[in-house]
N, C-alpha and C positions, 0 to 999 in steps of 0.2 A: 862671804864676799862684799867688798869696798864697793860702793854704786855711788859714781860721781854723775849725778843729772845735769843738764843745762840750767838748771835752776839753784842747784846747789852750788855748784861752781863758780856762776855768777852772783850768789849772792854773797859767800865768803872772799871771792875778789874783790866785790864791790866795799865790802866791810874791813879789810885788810888796807885797802887804800885809803878809805875814810878813817883809817885807825892813824896812817901815818899824814893823811892831810889834816887832821886835824890837831897830832901833835907840832905839826910846823904851824898852824895858825896860831894855836897856844902858847908855843914857846919860842917861836923862830920869826914870827912876821911882824911886820912893822903896822901896827893898828891904825884902821881907818884909811888906809892906803888904797888906791885902785887895785892894785894886785892883790891885797888881803880880799878886798871884796869879790873879785872874782875869782880867787880860789875858793873861798866862802861859799859861792853859788855852785862849784864844783861838789864841795863837801855836804850841802843840803842835799843836792840831787842824788847822791849816792846814799847820803844816810837815811831819806824817806825811801829810796828802793829797797835798801837794806831791810826795813822796818816793815815794810807791804810785802817784800817777796818771802820774809817769815811766816805769813799766815798760812801758806802754802807748804811749807817744811813741818811736817809732825813727824818726825823719827823719833825724838824722846818718849811722846806718848802716841802711837800710831793711830792715827785718825782721829786726834782731838789734842786742841792747845795745851801748852803746857805752862810754867810759870814765866819762862823767856818771853811769850805771848805778851805778856804784861808788860813787860821791858820795851814790844815793839809800841806798843801803843802810848806809852807814856814819851818815847822818843818821836813818834810823829806828832804829839802835843807840843814837847818841848822845842824841838828842832821850828815848828811853826810860829811858835810865841818868840823863839829867838829871832826869826826871821822878821818877825813885825816889829820886834822892839828896835831891831837896825833901822828898819826903812821910818819909823819914827825917831829915830837919834836917841833911842834910851838905852845909852850906852852899859849903864850896869845890868839892866835887864837881859840885854843881848847877851853880854857875856857869862852871865850867871846859867841864863839856859842852854846856850851853846857848850860849856863847859860840864855842865850837869849831863846834857846828851853824848859827850865823848867820854866821859867817866864811866856814863850806863854802857858804851862801847867795848871800852877796856874790860868792864865788868863780864860782859857777854864772851869777849875773846880769851878771859880766862878762864872761863867756863867752859867754852869751846876746846881748847888745848889742854886742861886739867884732867879730863875723864879719859882715860886710855880708849875706850870704846868708840868715842866718837870719830867723825872723820877726819879732820885735821891729823890727833895723834897716828891713826892707822895711815893715812897716806905718807905722813913720814917714816914710818916704820916698815910698811912693806913697799914702797917705791921712794927711796931717799932721793934718788936723782930726780924722779920727776918731782919731788916736794922742792929740791932745791931750786931746780928750774924755773918752778911756780912762785917761788919766793925771791927769786931775781927779778922776774917778770913784776912782781908787785912791788918792790923795790924803785925800779926804773921806771913803773907807770908813775910811782907816787913823784919820784923826781921830776920827772917829763912835766908834771900839771903843775909842780913849782915853779919851773924854768918857764913854761908857756904863759902861766900869770904873770910873771915878771916881765916877759917881752911883750905881750899883748895889754897889757893894763900896768905899765911902769910906775913904782911907787916913790918913794924919796931918793934922792941923790944918795950915793955909797958915802956915807961919812956921816949924812946929815941926823939931825937928832928927831929920835921916833915919837917921843913924848910933845915935841913941838909939832906935829902933823895936826892938820884940822879934824874937827870930830865929824862922825858919819853927817854925809850930805843929804841925809835922807834917802838915798839910794839902798837896796839891799845886798847883805855879802857879809 
């Protein structure tokens, strides 16, 4: 029987929103803008929640940690280093740590959906309407965060050259 606890559900939802926001930050946003920094803060919070909450999820090896928990430790370190690099204006270190963290999340996602006995594939197979609703909620949440980031911290004017944006000002994001 599929058992979604509040911890497991919030962990999965946060990971999926972080996956979408990370993709936006890497491939769709103008770097260094106030919106990029605000959305980045949300992404950092989600990533740290996902990594830390994983230590209470031991379904792969009941009662003990698995190799995925090593990824959680690496994520905590790289996200923190990426945040510190952003604050210090070290763009290359920031980009490297955040890209690596997102790629690690992608790897965990593939692992979570590729094994048929895991919760996500079982949810899709046993409750397709619920899975579709959850997927829609994840997409809408991700889009809402991106829109809110642009409304609350507008970046470059439409059509402006993102490469002409100023380097990070020492503020996190």
